C-alpha positions as CSV (number, residue, x, y, z in Angstrom):
1,M,14.7,-11.0,-12.2
2,N,17.5,-11.0,-9.4
3,D,18.8,-13.9,-7.3
4,V,16.7,-12.9,-4.3
5,L,13.4,-12.4,-6.3
6,Q,14.1,-15.5,-8.4
7,K,14.6,-17.6,-5.1
8,I,11.3,-16.2,-3.5
9,V,9.6,-17.1,-6.8
10,E,11.0,-20.7,-7.1
11,R,10.1,-21.3,-3.2
12,T,6.8,-19.9,-3.9
13,K,6.1,-22.5,-6.7
14,E,7.1,-25.3,-4.3
15,R,5.0,-24.0,-1.6
16,I,1.8,-23.8,-3.5
17,A,2.2,-26.7,-6.0
18,N,0.0,-29.1,-3.8
19,E,-2.3,-26.5,-2.3
20,P,-5.8,-26.7,-3.7
21,A,-7.8,-23.4,-4.3
22,D,-10.8,-23.3,-1.8
23,R,-13.4,-21.8,-4.1
24,A,-16.2,-22.4,-1.5
25,A,-14.6,-20.8,1.3
26,A,-13.7,-17.7,-1.0
27,E,-17.3,-17.4,-2.1
28,R,-18.5,-17.4,1.3
29,A,-16.1,-14.8,2.4
30,A,-17.1,-12.5,-0.5
31,R,-20.7,-12.8,0.4
32,E,-19.9,-11.8,3.9
33,R,-17.7,-8.7,3.2
34,K,-18.3,-5.4,1.5
35,P,-17.1,-5.6,-2.1
36,F,-14.0,-3.3,-3.1
37,A,-13.8,-1.9,0.5
38,F,-10.1,-1.3,0.0
39,S,-10.3,0.8,-2.9
40,E,-13.2,2.7,-1.3
41,A,-11.0,3.4,1.8
42,L,-8.3,5.0,-0.3
43,R,-10.8,7.3,-2.0
44,R,-11.6,9.1,1.2
45,D,-10.5,13.1,1.8
46,G,-7.1,13.3,3.5
47,V,-3.8,11.5,3.9
48,N,-4.5,7.7,3.3
49,I,-2.0,5.5,5.1
50,I,-1.8,1.7,4.1
51,A,0.1,0.6,7.4
52,E,1.9,-2.7,7.1
53,I,2.7,-5.5,9.0
54,K,5.6,-7.9,8.5
55,A,7.9,-10.1,10.7
56,A,11.1,-9.5,8.4
57,S,12.4,-8.8,4.9
58,P,15.5,-10.0,2.8
59,S,16.8,-6.3,3.0
60,A,16.0,-5.3,6.5
61,G,16.2,-8.8,8.3
62,P,14.0,-9.4,11.4
63,I,11.6,-6.4,12.0
64,V,8.9,-7.7,14.5
65,P,9.3,-11.3,15.0
66,D,6.3,-13.1,15.8
67,P,4.1,-9.8,15.6
68,D,1.2,-9.3,17.7
69,V,-1.0,-8.6,14.7
70,E,-4.4,-7.8,16.3
71,R,-2.6,-5.4,18.7
72,I,-0.6,-3.7,15.8
73,A,-3.8,-3.6,13.5
74,G,-5.7,-1.8,16.3
75,D,-2.9,0.7,16.8
76,Y,-2.9,1.4,13.2
77,A,-6.9,1.9,13.1
78,R,-6.6,4.3,16.2
79,G,-4.1,6.2,14.4
80,G,-6.6,6.7,11.5
81,A,-4.9,4.5,8.8
82,A,-7.0,4.0,5.8
83,A,-6.2,0.0,5.5
84,V,-3.7,-2.5,6.6
85,S,-1.2,-4.5,4.6
86,I,-0.1,-7.9,5.5
87,V,2.9,-9.5,4.1
88,T,2.0,-13.3,4.0
89,E,5.0,-14.7,2.2
90,P,6.4,-17.2,4.9
91,D,10.1,-18.2,4.0
92,F,11.6,-14.8,3.3
93,F,9.3,-12.5,5.2
94,R,8.2,-14.8,7.8
95,G,4.5,-14.1,7.3
96,S,1.2,-15.9,7.6
97,R,-2.1,-15.8,5.6
98,D,-3.8,-16.5,9.0
99,W,-2.5,-12.8,9.9
100,I,-5.2,-11.5,7.6
101,A,-8.3,-12.5,9.7
102,R,-6.5,-11.3,12.9
103,A,-5.8,-7.9,11.2
104,K,-9.4,-7.6,10.3
105,T,-10.5,-7.3,14.0
106,S,-9.2,-3.8,13.6
107,G,-12.2,-2.9,11.3
108,L,-9.8,-1.9,8.4
109,P,-9.9,-3.4,5.1
110,V,-6.7,-5.6,4.6
111,I,-4.6,-6.1,1.4
112,M,-2.6,-9.5,1.2
113,K,1.2,-9.0,0.0
114,D,2.5,-12.2,-1.7
115,F,4.5,-13.2,-4.8
116,V,1.4,-14.1,-6.7
117,I,2.2,-16.5,-9.6
118,A,-1.1,-18.6,-9.4
119,P,-4.9,-17.9,-9.4
120,S,-5.0,-20.4,-6.2
121,Q,-3.0,-17.8,-4.3
122,L,-5.7,-15.3,-5.0
123,I,-8.5,-17.6,-4.2
124,N,-7.1,-18.7,-0.9
125,G,-6.3,-15.0,0.1
126,I,-10.0,-14.1,-0.3
127,A,-10.9,-17.2,1.4
128,A,-8.8,-15.9,4.4
129,G,-10.6,-12.4,4.3
130,A,-8.5,-10.2,2.2
131,D,-10.1,-7.3,0.6
132,A,-7.5,-6.7,-1.8
133,V,-4.3,-8.6,-3.3
134,L,-0.9,-7.3,-4.5
135,L,0.0,-8.2,-8.0
136,L,3.6,-7.6,-9.1
137,A,4.1,-6.4,-12.8
138,S,7.8,-7.6,-12.3
139,L,6.6,-11.3,-12.4
140,L,3.2,-11.1,-14.7
141,D,2.8,-9.8,-18.2
142,G,-0.3,-7.7,-19.3
143,R,-2.4,-10.5,-20.3
144,R,-1.8,-12.4,-17.2
145,I,-2.5,-9.4,-15.0
146,R,-5.7,-8.8,-16.8
147,E,-6.8,-12.6,-16.1
148,L,-6.1,-12.1,-12.3
149,V,-7.8,-8.6,-12.1
150,G,-10.7,-10.2,-13.7
151,L,-10.9,-13.0,-11.3
152,L,-10.5,-10.7,-8.3
153,D,-13.3,-8.6,-9.7
154,A,-15.6,-11.5,-9.8
155,Y,-15.1,-11.7,-5.8
156,G,-15.4,-8.1,-5.3
157,C,-11.8,-8.0,-4.4
158,D,-9.5,-5.1,-5.5
159,A,-6.3,-5.7,-7.1
160,L,-3.3,-3.5,-6.3
161,V,-0.8,-3.6,-9.5
162,E,2.7,-2.8,-8.5
163,A,5.4,-1.4,-10.9
164,H,8.9,0.0,-10.3
165,D,9.8,1.3,-13.9
166,E,8.1,2.2,-17.0
167,Q,8.0,-1.2,-18.5
168,E,6.4,-2.6,-15.6
169,L,4.0,0.3,-15.5
170,E,3.1,-0.4,-19.3
171,R,2.2,-3.9,-18.2
172,A,0.0,-2.8,-15.2
173,L,-2.0,-0.4,-17.5
174,E,-2.1,-3.1,-20.4
175,G,-3.7,-5.6,-17.7
176,G,-6.3,-2.9,-17.1
177,A,-5.2,-2.1,-13.5
178,R,-7.5,0.4,-11.7
179,L,-5.3,0.8,-8.8
180,I,-1.5,1.1,-9.3
181,G,1.2,1.0,-6.5
182,V,4.7,2.5,-7.5
183,N,7.3,0.7,-5.4
184,N,10.3,3.2,-4.6
185,R,12.4,0.1,-3.6
186,N,14.5,-1.5,-6.4
187,L,13.9,-5.4,-5.9
188,R,17.1,-5.8,-8.0
189,D,19.6,-4.1,-5.4
190,F,17.0,-3.0,-2.9
191,S,17.9,0.6,-3.2
192,V,15.0,3.2,-2.4
193,D,14.4,6.5,-4.5
194,L,11.1,8.2,-4.0
195,G,12.1,10.0,-7.2
196,T,10.7,6.6,-8.7
197,S,7.1,7.6,-7.8
198,E,7.3,11.2,-9.0
199,R,8.6,9.9,-12.3
200,L,6.0,7.3,-12.7
201,A,3.1,9.3,-11.5
202,A,3.1,11.5,-14.4
203,L,2.5,8.5,-16.8
204,I,-0.4,7.0,-14.8
205,P,-3.6,8.1,-16.4
206,D,-6.3,10.2,-14.3
207,G,-9.0,7.9,-12.9
208,V,-6.4,5.3,-11.6
209,L,-5.8,5.4,-7.8
210,K,-2.1,5.8,-7.2
211,V,-0.3,4.5,-4.1
212,A,3.3,5.2,-3.3
213,E,5.2,2.3,-1.6
214,S,8.5,2.0,0.3
215,G,11.0,4.4,1.7
216,I,8.1,6.8,3.3
217,K,9.1,7.8,6.9
218,T,8.2,11.4,7.4
219,V,5.5,13.6,7.0
220,A,7.7,15.6,4.5
221,D,7.9,12.5,2.4
222,V,4.1,12.2,2.2
223,D,3.9,15.8,1.2
224,R,6.5,15.4,-1.5
225,L,4.4,12.4,-3.0
226,R,1.0,13.7,-2.4
227,A,2.1,16.9,-4.4
228,A,3.1,14.3,-7.1
229,G,-0.6,13.0,-7.3
230,F,-0.6,9.9,-5.1
231,D,-3.8,9.2,-3.1
232,A,-2.5,6.7,-0.7
233,F,0.8,5.8,1.0
234,L,2.0,2.2,2.0
235,V,4.3,2.4,4.9
236,G,5.9,-0.4,7.0
237,E,9.1,-0.8,8.4
238,S,9.2,3.0,9.8
239,L,5.9,2.4,11.6
240,L,6.5,-1.1,13.0
241,R,9.8,0.0,14.7
242,Q,8.0,2.8,16.4
243,S,6.9,2.3,20.1
244,D,3.7,4.2,19.7
245,R,2.4,3.1,16.3
246,A,-0.9,5.0,16.5
247,A,0.9,8.4,17.1
248,A,3.3,7.3,14.2
249,V,0.3,6.8,11.8
250,R,-1.2,10.2,13.0
251,A,2.2,12.0,12.4
252,L,2.2,11.0,8.9
253,Q,-1.2,12.7,8.2
254,L,-0.2,16.1,9.7
255,R,-0.4,18.9,7.1
256,H,2.4,21.7,7.0
257,P,0.6,25.1,6.3
258,E,1.5,26.6,3.3
259,P,3.7,29.9,3.7
260,A,1.8,32.9,3.3
261,E,4.1,34.2,0.8
262,L,2.8,31.3,-1.6
263,Q,-0.8,31.9,-0.8
264,A,-0.2,35.5,-1.7
265,E,1.3,34.7,-5.0
266,R,-2.0,32.9,-5.8
267,G,-4.2,35.7,-4.3
268,E,-5.1,33.3,-1.5
269,G,-5.0,33.8,2.4
270,S,-4.9,37.7,1.6
271,E,-7.2,38.4,4.8
272,N,-4.8,36.0,7.0
273,A,-1.7,37.9,5.4
274,G,-3.4,41.3,6.4
275,N,-4.1,40.2,9.8
276,I,-0.6,39.1,10.2
277,R,0.6,42.7,9.1
278,R,-1.9,44.5,11.4
279,A,-0.6,42.3,14.4
280,T,3.0,43.1,13.6
281,L,2.3,47.0,13.4
282,L,0.4,46.8,16.8
283,A,3.3,44.8,18.3
284,S,5.9,47.4,17.0
């Protein structure tokens, strides 16, 4: 564990030490919302964008200080995002658990991203309205992941288990993860490589929902990762820095038409290719 991650974990331990788990509120929240809405949203056809709201990060510094959560989440919904991610860690990312309920005014399911080390964080996240919670395989072993996934299951809440390398992925699978995120950002030095997602995607079993995270900026990035087998794409900083966030979400969902040559190689698009050739002859 690197120095920054260690500091975040140590501060998290201090922060939650005297925070009780509000189980009654979590049970009420679970009864009032659709179970497993987050994973259901990621199974829809098309390009599923999980659009993130965070005020800052250790690598980027300030991004959107004191964000207008309702407005940003609404922009994401108008742009066609599948879900909203809220970074709630308060000390290094300047987030708040209160943002979850504010983001849910968009009508989209919301995932809480924090550095989860204790069940109380899950309970209080659910009580705040979270439809899903991030679990980091960098912080949890397979047995602990299984326990926390089971706890979330009991409340009809999804677990997105995040891995960055083969060892973390093994822990996620050992923990029974049904929804796995591959973080392209190395939390040790904060470098980003989309090849991380491509490498680990081949090791994730069929039937597990795959989410690519970090470093996704363009539709070409989405195309590349979708070709690797990913079902959804978590995008934060590159959307938050746009003046028209709804348009930015829509832009990530554009599909590049495949060249006619590749279609012809598979015997597809022959009628269209013929039409193109006929139009060329008529124009000559």
